[in-house]
C-alpha positions as CSV (number, residue, x, y, z in Angstrom):
1,M,89.8,-20.6,80.6
2,E,89.2,-18.0,78.1
3,V,91.5,-14.9,78.3
4,Y,91.0,-11.9,76.0
5,I,93.6,-9.5,75.4
6,L,93.0,-6.4,73.4
7,M,95.1,-4.1,71.4
8,D,92.2,-1.9,70.3
9,P,89.3,-2.1,73.0
10,I,86.5,-2.0,70.3
11,S,87.8,-4.8,67.9
12,S,86.0,-7.5,69.9
13,I,83.0,-7.4,71.9
14,K,81.9,-10.5,74.2
15,L,78.4,-10.1,75.6
16,R,77.1,-12.7,78.1
17,W,73.2,-12.7,79.6
18,L,73.6,-11.5,83.5
19,H,70.7,-10.5,85.3
20,G,68.3,-10.3,82.2
21,A,70.0,-8.3,80.4
22,L,73.3,-8.7,78.0
23,H,76.6,-7.5,79.4
24,D,79.8,-6.9,78.0
25,V,82.4,-9.3,79.6
26,T,85.9,-8.6,77.3
27,S,87.9,-6.9,80.3
28,E,87.0,-9.6,82.3
29,L,89.1,-13.3,82.9
30,A,86.5,-15.7,82.3
31,R,86.4,-19.2,83.0
32,S,84.8,-21.2,80.1
33,R,83.1,-24.4,79.9
34,F,83.3,-24.4,76.3
35,S,86.4,-25.8,73.8
36,R,86.9,-25.5,70.4
37,F,87.9,-28.9,70.8
38,A,85.3,-30.5,72.5
39,P,83.8,-33.8,71.0
40,H,80.2,-33.9,70.1
41,T,80.3,-30.2,69.6
42,W,77.1,-29.3,67.4
43,E,76.0,-26.3,65.2
44,P,72.3,-24.5,66.1
45,A,70.6,-23.9,63.1
46,I,70.2,-19.9,61.8
47,N,69.1,-17.6,59.5
48,A,70.9,-14.1,58.5
49,Y,69.3,-11.5,57.0
50,R,71.5,-8.5,55.4
51,C,69.1,-5.3,55.8
52,E,69.6,-1.6,54.8
53,N,71.0,-0.8,57.8
54,C,72.0,-4.0,60.0
55,V,72.4,-7.9,59.9
56,R,70.0,-9.9,61.4
57,I,70.7,-13.3,62.8
58,C,68.0,-15.7,64.3
59,V,69.4,-18.9,65.9
60,D,67.9,-21.8,66.8
61,L,68.4,-22.2,71.0
62,A,65.3,-23.7,71.8
63,G,65.3,-25.2,75.5
64,V,68.9,-22.8,76.0
65,A,68.8,-21.0,79.1
66,R,70.2,-17.6,78.7
67,S,72.5,-17.8,81.2
68,L,74.4,-20.9,78.9
69,I,74.9,-18.7,75.8
70,D,78.2,-17.1,75.1
71,L,77.9,-14.2,72.1
72,T,81.6,-12.6,70.9
73,V,81.0,-9.9,68.1
74,E,83.9,-8.7,65.9
75,P,83.5,-6.4,63.5
76,R,83.6,-9.5,60.9
77,R,82.4,-12.2,62.4
78,V,79.8,-13.3,65.4
79,V,80.4,-16.3,67.3
80,I,77.7,-17.9,69.4
81,R,78.7,-20.6,71.8
82,G,77.0,-22.5,74.7
83,A,75.6,-25.6,75.9
84,R,71.8,-27.3,76.1
85,E,70.8,-30.1,78.4
86,L,69.8,-33.3,77.5
87,P,66.0,-33.0,76.9
88,E,64.8,-35.8,79.2
89,P,61.2,-37.0,80.6
90,S,60.9,-35.3,84.3
91,H,61.2,-38.0,87.2
92,A,57.4,-37.3,87.8
93,E,56.4,-38.9,84.2
94,G,58.4,-42.1,85.2
95,D,61.8,-43.7,84.4
96,A,62.2,-44.1,80.4
97,V,62.1,-47.6,79.6
98,Q,63.1,-47.2,75.9
99,L,64.2,-44.9,73.8
100,L,62.1,-44.4,70.5
101,A,64.1,-41.4,68.5
102,M,66.6,-39.0,69.6
103,E,66.9,-36.3,67.0
104,I,67.4,-33.1,69.3
105,D,71.0,-32.1,69.6
106,Y,72.5,-31.6,73.2
107,G,75.5,-30.8,74.9
108,P,78.0,-28.0,74.1
109,F,77.6,-25.8,70.7
110,E,79.2,-23.3,68.7
111,R,78.4,-21.3,65.4
112,E,80.6,-19.1,63.8
113,V,78.8,-16.2,61.4
114,P,81.1,-14.6,59.4
115,M,79.7,-10.6,58.4
116,P,79.3,-9.5,54.5
117,A,80.5,-6.3,56.1
118,E,81.7,-4.5,58.9
119,V,79.2,-3.9,61.7
120,E,79.1,-1.6,64.9
121,I,80.2,-3.9,67.8
122,D,79.4,-2.0,70.4
123,K,75.6,-1.1,69.0
124,A,74.9,-4.9,69.1
125,H,71.9,-6.2,70.6
126,A,70.5,-9.4,71.1
127,E,67.3,-11.0,72.6
128,Q,65.4,-14.4,73.2
129,R,62.2,-15.0,72.2
130,N,59.9,-18.4,71.9
131,G,63.6,-20.3,71.7
132,L,65.0,-18.0,69.0
133,L,67.7,-15.8,69.7
134,W,67.4,-12.7,67.9
135,I,70.8,-10.9,66.7
136,S,70.8,-7.2,65.7
137,L,74.3,-6.0,64.2
138,P,74.3,-2.2,63.0
139,L,76.2,-2.1,59.4
140,K,79.5,0.2,59.8
141,K,78.7,3.7,58.2
142,T,81.9,4.2,55.8
């Protein structure tokens, strides 16, 4: 079980997909299937950009349901956790009789992205399009 105890209510924000939208679940006590020490954890590929007013991160999460993505945004880092099911042929196609290649990572994943500058965590936005998770993090004005 993950428990988040925060002294400052905006020092960290935990976002989870619920009913088609991202919601803040920072103050909830939530059960987590993901462990930092879980075996076979893999890291999804990313592209990260520092733009004039924000940091944009694109995460390759093809085949991962939104409900299985756990996004934690802090002023100086973002952590993306989740799990991808093993992609296999459907039963309608018949049982697999020979494995020819297995290159797609599956199971639990975790990726931490340090921020080059402090971001406005309460204005974080994420959307999933065509198997890519796009995270937008406005830079904190100093």
